[in-house]
C-alpha positions in Angstrom: -47.5 -1.3 8.4 -47.8 -3.5 11.5 -44.3 -4.9 10.7 -43.0 -1.4 10.4 -44.5 -0.3 13.7 -43.0 -3.3 15.4 -39.5 -2.2 14.5 -39.9 1.4 15.6 -38.5 2.1 19.1 -41.0 2.3 21.9 -39.8 4.4 24.9 -41.9 2.5 27.5 -42.1 -1.0 26.1 -38.6 -1.9 25.0 -35.0 -0.7 25.1 -34.1 -2.8 22.1 -32.0 -0.9 19.5 -33.5 -0.1 16.1 -33.1 -2.7 13.4 -32.0 -0.2 10.6 -31.4 -2.9 8.0 -34.9 -4.3 8.4 -36.5 -0.9 8.6 -34.7 0.2 5.4 -35.8 -3.0 3.6 -39.5 -2.4 4.5 -39.4 1.2 3.4 -37.8 0.3 0.1 -40.4 -2.4 -0.4 -43.2 0.1 0.2 -41.8 2.5 -2.4 -41.7 -0.3 -5.0 -45.0 -2.0 -4.3 -47.4 -2.6 -7.1 -50.1 0.1 -6.9 -53.3 -0.8 -8.8 -55.2 1.9 -10.7 -58.0 1.6 -8.2 -55.9 2.7 -5.2 -58.0 5.3 -3.5 -55.1 6.9 -1.6 -53.3 7.9 -4.8 -56.1 9.8 -6.6 -59.7 9.1 -5.6 -61.2 10.9 -8.6 -58.8 9.5 -11.2 -57.3 6.1 -10.3 -60.4 4.8 -8.6 -62.4 5.2 -11.7 -59.6 4.0 -13.9 -59.8 7.0 -16.2 -56.4 7.1 -17.7 -55.1 7.8 -21.1 -52.3 5.3 -21.8 -49.5 6.5 -24.2 -47.6 3.9 -26.3 -44.9 2.0 -24.4 -41.6 3.8 -24.5 -39.2 2.5 -27.1 -35.9 4.3 -27.6 -36.0 3.7 -31.3 -39.2 5.7 -31.7 -37.9 9.3 -31.9 -40.0 11.1 -34.5 -37.4 13.8 -35.3 -34.5 11.3 -35.6 -36.7 8.9 -37.6 -37.6 11.6 -40.1 -33.9 12.5 -40.4 -32.8 8.9 -40.9 -35.5 8.5 -43.6 -34.0 11.4 -45.4 -30.5 9.8 -44.9 -29.3 12.7 -42.6 -28.9 11.0 -39.2 -28.4 7.8 -37.3 -30.8 6.5 -34.7 -27.8 5.5 -32.6 -27.3 9.2 -31.6 -29.9 9.5 -28.9 -30.3 11.6 -25.8 -31.9 10.3 -22.7 -35.7 10.6 -22.9 -37.6 12.2 -20.0 -41.2 11.7 -19.2 -41.9 15.3 -20.5 -40.2 14.6 -23.9 -42.2 11.3 -24.3 -45.5 13.0 -23.7 -44.7 15.8 -26.2 -43.6 13.2 -28.7 -46.7 11.0 -28.3 -49.2 13.9 -28.0 -48.1 16.7 -30.5 -51.7 18.1 -30.3 -51.5 18.8 -26.6 -50.4 22.4 -25.7 -47.1 22.6 -23.9 -48.8 24.7 -21.2 -51.2 21.9 -20.4 -48.5 19.2 -20.3 -46.4 21.3 -17.9 -49.5 21.9 -15.7 -50.2 18.1 -15.5 -46.7 17.5 -14.3 -46.8 20.4 -11.9 -50.0 19.2 -10.3 -48.5 15.6 -10.1 -51.3 14.2 -12.3 -48.9 12.1 -14.5 -48.2 8.4 -13.7 -45.7 5.9 -15.0 -46.5 2.2 -15.3 -43.5 0.0 -15.3 -42.5 -3.6 -14.7 -40.7 -4.5 -11.5 -37.4 -5.9 -12.6 -35.8 -9.1 -11.5 -32.9 -9.0 -9.0 -34.6 -6.3 -6.8 -35.3 -6.6 -3.1 -38.9 -7.5 -4.0 -37.9 -10.5 -6.1 -41.3 -12.2 -5.4 -43.1 -9.3 -7.2 -40.8 -9.3 -10.3 -42.8 -9.0 -13.5 -45.7 -7.2 -11.9 -46.9 -3.8 -13.0 -46.4 -0.8 -10.7 -47.9 2.7 -11.1 -46.2 5.6 -9.6 -46.2 9.4 -10.0 -43.5 10.7 -12.3 -41.9 14.1 -12.7 -41.2 15.9 -15.9 -37.5 15.3 -15.8 -37.6 11.6 -14.7 -35.9 9.3 -17.2 -38.1 6.5 -18.6 -37.0 3.0 -19.5 -37.9 0.5 -22.2 -41.5 -0.6 -22.0 -42.6 2.1 -19.5 -46.1 3.4 -20.1 -47.0 7.0 -19.3 -50.6 7.6 -18.0 -52.3 10.9 -18.4 -55.7 11.9 -17.0 -58.3 11.2 -19.6 -59.6 14.7 -19.0 -56.5 16.2 -20.6 -57.6 14.7 -23.9 -61.2 15.8 -23.5 -60.3 19.4 -22.6 -57.9 19.9 -25.5 -59.0 17.5 -28.2 -60.6 19.6 -30.9 -61.4 16.4 -32.9 -64.4 15.5 -30.9 -66.7 13.6 -33.2 -70.1 14.8 -34.5 -73.3 13.0 -35.2 -73.4 11.7 -38.8 -75.9 9.7 -40.8 -75.0 6.6 -42.7 -75.0 8.5 -46.0 -72.7 11.2 -44.5 -70.3 8.5 -43.2 -70.2 6.8 -46.6 -69.6 10.1 -48.3 -66.5 10.8 -46.2 -65.2 7.2 -46.6 -65.5 7.5 -50.4 -62.9 10.2 -50.2 -60.3 7.8 -49.1 -57.3 7.3 -51.4 -55.2 5.1 -49.1 -55.3 3.5 -45.6 -53.0 1.4 -43.5 -52.2 1.0 -39.8 -50.3 4.3 -39.6 -52.3 6.8 -41.7 -55.4 7.6 -43.8 -55.2 9.7 -46.9 -58.3 11.4 -48.4 -59.0 13.6 -51.4 -60.3 16.7 -49.7 -63.3 18.2 -51.6 -63.2 22.0 -52.2 -65.3 24.1 -49.9 -64.8 22.0 -46.8 -62.7 23.3 -43.9 -59.9 21.1 -42.6 -60.1 22.5 -39.0 -63.0 23.8 -37.0 -63.4 27.4 -35.9 -65.8 30.3 -35.5 -68.8 29.9 -37.8 -67.6 26.5 -39.1 -70.2 23.7 -38.5 -68.4 20.9 -40.2 -64.7 20.3 -40.5 -62.7 17.3 -41.6 -60.9 16.9 -38.3 -64.2 16.3 -36.5 -65.7 14.3 -39.3 -62.7 12.0 -39.4 -63.1 11.2 -35.8 -66.7 10.0 -36.5 -66.3 8.5 -40.0 -62.7 7.3 -40.3 -61.9 5.9 -36.9 -63.2 2.4 -37.8 -62.1 0.0 -35.0 -59.0 1.9 -34.2 -58.7 2.9 -30.5 -57.4 6.3 -31.5 -59.1 8.9 -33.8 -57.3 10.1 -36.9 -55.3 13.3 -36.4 -54.4 16.0 -39.0 -50.8 16.0 -40.2 -51.0 19.1 -42.4 -53.6 21.5 -43.8 -55.2 22.6 -47.0 -57.0 25.9 -47.6 -60.8 25.6 -47.4 -61.3 26.3 -51.2 -58.5 24.1 -52.3 -58.6 20.3 -52.7 -56.6 17.2 -53.0 -54.3 14.9 -51.0 -54.8 15.3 -47.2 -52.9 13.0 -44.7 -54.2 12.0 -41.3 -52.2 9.9 -38.7 -54.0 7.0 -37.1 -51.9 6.8 -33.9 -50.0 9.3 -31.8 -46.6 7.9 -32.8 -47.3 7.8 -36.6 -48.8 11.4 -36.4 -45.7 12.6 -34.6 -43.4 11.0 -37.2 -45.4 12.5 -40.0 -45.4 15.9 -38.4 -41.6 15.6 -38.1 -41.3 14.7 -41.8 -43.3 17.7 -42.8 -41.2 20.0 -40.5 -37.9 18.4 -41.8 -39.0 19.1 -45.3 -39.4 22.8 -44.5 -36.3 23.3 -42.3 -34.2 21.2 -44.7 -35.2 23.2 -47.7 -34.4 26.5 -46.1 -31.0 25.4 -44.8 -30.0 24.2 -48.3 -31.2 27.1 -50.3 -27.8 27.3 -52.1 -27.8 23.7 -53.1 -29.4 22.2 -56.2 -32.7 21.2 -54.6 -33.9 19.3 -57.7 -31.5 16.5 -57.2 -31.6 16.5 -53.4 -33.3 13.5 -51.8 -36.6 14.3 -50.2 -38.6 12.0 -48.0 -41.7 14.1 -48.8 -42.8 15.4 -52.2 -46.0 17.4 -53.0 -47.2 18.5 -56.4 -50.0 20.9 -56.9 -51.9 21.7 -60.1 -53.1 25.3 -60.6 -54.7 27.1 -63.5 -53.4 30.7 -63.6 -54.2 33.9 -65.5 -51.3 34.6 -67.8 -48.0 32.8 -68.5 -44.8 33.0 -66.4 -41.8 34.5 -68.2 -39.8 31.2 -67.7 -41.3 27.8 -68.3 -39.8 26.5 -65.0 -37.8 27.8 -62.0 -37.4 28.2 -58.3 -39.2 30.9 -56.4 -37.4 32.1 -53.3 -39.4 34.8 -51.6 -39.9 35.3 -47.8 -43.5 35.8 -46.6 -45.0 37.8 -43.8 -48.5 38.4 -42.3 -50.1 41.8 -42.7 -53.2 43.0 -40.7 -55.4 45.1 -42.8 -56.9 48.5 -41.8 -60.1 47.0 -40.4 -57.9 45.3 -37.7 -59.6 41.9 -38.3 -58.6 40.8 -41.8 -55.1 39.6 -42.7 -53.2 38.6 -45.7 -49.8 37.2 -46.6 -47.4 39.3 -48.6 -43.9 39.2 -50.1 -41.1 40.6 -48.0 -38.3 42.3 -50.0 -35.5 44.8 -49.3 -37.9 47.8 -49.8 -40.4 46.8 -47.2 -38.4 44.6 -44.8 -38.4 47.3 -42.1 -42.2 47.1 -41.8 -42.1 43.5 -40.5 -40.8 42.1 -37.3 -40.6 38.6 -38.6 -40.9 36.7 -41.9 -40.6 33.1 -43.0 -38.6 32.0 -46.0 -40.7 30.2 -48.6 -39.5 28.1 -51.5 -41.5 26.9 -54.5 -40.5 25.0 -57.6 -42.7 25.4 -60.6 -43.0 24.3 -64.2 -45.5 25.0 -67.0 -47.7 22.0 -67.9 -49.8 23.6 -70.7 -50.6 27.0 -72.1 -53.7 28.0 -74.0 -54.5 30.5 -76.7 -57.0 32.1 -74.3 -54.2 33.3 -72.1 -54.4 30.7 -69.3 -51.6 28.4 -68.1 -51.6 25.1 -66.1 -48.8 25.0 -63.6 -47.3 22.3 -61.6 -46.2 23.7 -58.2 -43.8 21.9 -55.8 -43.7 23.7 -52.4 -40.4 23.0 -50.6 -41.6 24.8 -47.5 -45.0 24.9 -45.9 -46.1 28.5 -45.4 -49.6 29.8 -45.2 -51.0 30.8 -48.7 -47.5 30.2 -50.1 -48.5 29.0 -53.5 -51.2 31.6 -54.0 -48.9 34.5 -53.0 -45.9 33.2 -55.1 -48.1 32.8 -58.2 -49.8 36.2 -57.8 -47.0 38.4 -56.6 -43.8 36.8 -57.9 -44.8 35.1 -61.2 -47.5 37.7 -61.9 -50.0 34.9 -62.7 -52.7 34.7 -60.0 -54.6 31.5 -59.6 -58.1 31.5 -61.1 -60.7 31.9 -58.4 -58.3 33.5 -55.9 -60.1 36.7 -55.2 -57.9 37.5 -52.2 -54.5 37.7 -54.0 -55.7 38.1 -57.6 -58.8 40.4 -57.2 -57.4 42.9 -59.7 -57.1 40.3 -62.5 -60.6 39.1 -61.8 -62.1 42.5 -62.3 -62.1 42.0 -66.1 -63.0 38.3 -65.9 -64.9 37.0 -68.9 -66.2 33.4 -68.8 -65.2 31.1 -71.7 -68.1 29.7 -73.6 -67.8 26.1 -74.7 -70.9 24.5 -76.3 -69.1 21.3 -77.1 -69.0 20.4 -73.4 -72.7 21.0 -72.7 -73.6 17.5 -73.9 -70.7 15.8 -72.0 -71.8 17.1 -68.6 -75.5 17.7 -69.0 -76.3 14.1 -68.1 -74.5 14.2 -64.8 -77.2 14.1 -62.1 -77.2 16.9 -59.7 -77.1 15.4 -56.2 -77.6 17.1 -52.9 -74.3 16.6 -51.1 -74.0 16.4 -47.3 -72.4 19.1 -45.1 -73.6 21.9 -47.3 -71.1 21.1 -50.1 -71.8 22.3 -53.7 -69.4 20.7 -56.1 -71.3 21.7 -59.3 -70.2 24.8 -61.2 -67.1 27.0 -60.7 -65.2 26.2 -63.9 -63.8 28.9 -66.3 -67.2 29.0 -68.2 -68.8 30.5 -65.0 -69.0 34.2 -64.1 -67.4 33.5 -60.8 -65.0 30.5 -61.0 -63.9 28.6 -57.9 -60.3 28.4 -56.8 -58.3 26.3 -59.2 -55.7 24.9 -56.8 -55.4 21.1 -56.2 -52.9 19.0 -54.3 -52.5 16.5 -57.2 -49.8 14.1 -55.9 -47.9 13.3 -52.7 -45.0 10.8 -52.2 -44.6 9.7 -48.6 -42.4 7.1 -46.8 -44.3 4.0 -45.7 -44.5 4.8 -42.0 -46.4 1.6 -41.1 -43.5 -0.6 -42.3 -40.9 1.6 -40.6 -42.7 1.4 -37.3 -43.0 -2.4 -37.4 -39.2 -2.7 -37.9 -38.5 -0.1 -35.2 -40.6 -1.9 -32.6 -38.7 -5.1 -33.3 -35.6 -5.3 -31.1 -33.8 -7.7 -33.6 -34.4 -5.5 -36.7 -31.6 -3.7 -38.4 -33.9 -2.0 -40.9 -32.3 1.0 -42.8 -34.9 3.8 -42.7 -33.2 5.7 -45.5 -34.3 2.8 -47.8 -37.9 3.0 -46.6 -40.3 2.3 -49.5 -42.4 5.2 -50.8 -46.2 5.5 -51.2 -47.3 7.4 -54.3 -50.7 9.1 -53.8 -52.6 10.7 -56.7 -55.9 12.6 -56.2 -58.2 13.1 -59.2 -59.1 16.7 -60.1 -62.3 18.1 -58.7 -65.2 18.5 -61.1 -64.8 22.3 -61.7 -61.1 21.9 -62.5 -61.7 18.9 -64.7 -64.3 20.9 -66.7 -61.8 23.7 -67.1 -59.2 21.2 -68.3 -61.6 19.9 -70.9 -62.6 23.4 -72.0 -59.0 24.3 -72.8 -58.9 21.2 -75.0 -56.6 18.9 -73.1 -56.9 15.1 -72.6 -56.5 14.1 -69.0 
């Protein structure tokens, strides 16, 4: 500052003309100076305390939507648009609401940490880190790190951990089917909510933060959802980048299926495959097929409850919007008692898609689905099977944590539980793909990314029903 004041004209002390070159040099130097996070003039409440949430360093190769398309063999990563600070925050933090992100930029609470390049006017400081405010539309360069106030994560992160005992932590960890640096996959038990809400004390998103974080700096994040009463394969991302890529893969599966309705979907390459098992009442007319039926939400007369229904030409005027839904199915086994085991492959991801398609399109509601198959359950009669009494009578009844009750609910009960289970999922190996993408010298072809095959054992009530109907698992 003293140097700058010396160059400014002084009406009474000197008539020396301004040195514009030197003045410009000093001003430019001040705009590029390295500003530590403890600089009180920038943000006394934020930077002085060092309370920043650092996003992953910017890498042009890490574009979740393009990565998911290249994995499916549909796009090239060379076709990129310039990435702004806003786009990078949205890509790294898919769980943050857009309104909050825009507010942070509007209030100038977002920073960018970058390295001073060589060849600048401040050559002596080349290689040092500088922190500056950044606008939403500012382009970012390779290696730049975006910093958000840590309060943004605290105010919106619904995955705040909860207090768990050692037994509870071990119970959740025993659900693991697979774990690597990019994701954790668990076998969700029936009766446990995936997300928190009104009246929900325990949910997997919060439990995962406490029980499945391990030594990772970031908590696991949900990639998709399962109904509370269903079970099976559930995927969580372990970093913001891997979660964003997995989100894009799930979205690409849905949008890709809808845009290729007329094609033969069975032979089309899919980066993501999901297979559900369901025990239904009755038998479909055809042993296999493709269900293509749009779905829409209906609010019931009480104004609080809602359900999903099929949209057809007769009632299409009643709905302002609907979502196309596609499901492949095939019969696994039929029984003389009039029940059928189905394998269901959802090509889109709509709420209650499988339950509605089974009940309203195939006319075979899933056992234990009292929302969409209540009429069929009015005449429900449990199936007595004395031969299984000795097989399961020696299983000790344990008191499970989180209020779970996994005993009972098979077809020999008066009130069976929902028989819908995400049995299998095939996913690209995101951890390997990310390692190659973050290597500048790698020419890895994402379309040849290896797949991970995940299989979840049936829950106890479905396994008992399987045994009652006389099948060998």
